C-alpha positions in Angstrom: -11.3 3.8 31.9 -13.9 5.8 30.1 -17.1 6.4 31.8 -18.9 8.7 29.6 -21.4 7.1 26.0 -19.8 8.9 23.6 -15.9 8.5 25.0 -16.3 4.7 25.3 -17.9 4.6 21.7 -14.9 6.5 20.3 -12.6 3.9 21.9 -14.5 0.9 20.2 -14.6 3.1 16.5 -10.7 4.0 17.3 -9.8 0.0 17.5 -11.9 -0.4 14.7 -10.3 1.9 12.8 -7.2 1.0 13.9 -7.5 -2.6 12.9 -8.3 -1.3 9.7 -5.4 0.9 9.2 -2.8 -2.0 10.4 -4.3 -4.4 7.6 -4.0 -1.4 4.7 -0.5 -0.8 5.7 0.6 -4.7 6.0 -0.8 -5.7 2.5 0.7 -2.2 1.1 3.8 -3.2 2.6 3.7 -6.8 1.1 3.1 -6.1 -2.7 5.9 -3.2 -2.4 8.4 -5.4 -1.2 7.4 -8.5 -3.3 7.0 -6.4 -6.2 10.6 -5.1 -6.1 12.0 -8.7 -5.2 10.4 -9.9 -8.1 12.9 -10.6 -11.4 10.4 -11.5 -13.6 8.9 -8.9 -15.6 5.1 -10.5 -16.4 4.8 -11.6 -12.3 6.1 -8.3 -11.8 3.8 -6.1 -14.1 1.1 -8.4 -12.7 2.2 -7.3 -9.0 2.7 -3.5 -10.2 -0.7 -3.0 -11.1 -2.1 -4.3 -7.8 0.3 -2.3 -5.6 -0.7 0.9 -7.7 -4.2 0.0 -7.0 -3.9 -0.2 -3.3 -1.3 2.6 -3.0 -4.1 5.3 -5.2 -7.0 4.0 -3.0 -5.4 4.3 0.3 -4.0 7.9 -0.4 -7.4 9.0 -1.4 -8.9 7.4 1.9 -6.5 9.2 3.9 -5.0 6.1 5.1 -1.7 6.9 3.7 0.3 10.2 2.6 -0.3 10.8 -1.2 3.1 11.8 -1.0 4.3 8.9 0.5 2.4 6.8 -2.3 3.3 8.6 -5.1 7.6 8.1 -4.1 6.5 4.3 -3.9 5.0 4.4 -6.9 8.2 6.1 -8.6 10.0 3.6 -7.0 7.9 0.5 -8.5 7.4 2.0 -12.2 11.3 2.4 -12.0 11.6 -1.4 -10.9 9.4 -2.4 -13.7 10.7 0.2 -16.5 14.5 -1.8 -15.7 12.7 -5.5 -15.7 11.5 -4.5 -19.0 14.4 -3.0 -20.6 16.3 -6.3 -19.3 14.0 -8.7 -21.2 13.7 -7.0 -24.0 17.8 -7.1 -25.1 
């Protein structure tokens, strides 16, 4: 157990940050999976916009690495383009 006042504060703040990070990562995973599993182009586009927004915010705030966000956005974009191509036929 920490004995210094500053060490106790660091423990509290790291626990808060950990909770926030868990929520953000969980939200990213959920939206990512939902978007990739949807077959409706309109629904996919709505989820895509929300997912990209969260990925961009997370990478700017260093919750996830920018390359990780970029890779996920590219996969979502490919999926969305594929759905739009199928519905336009």
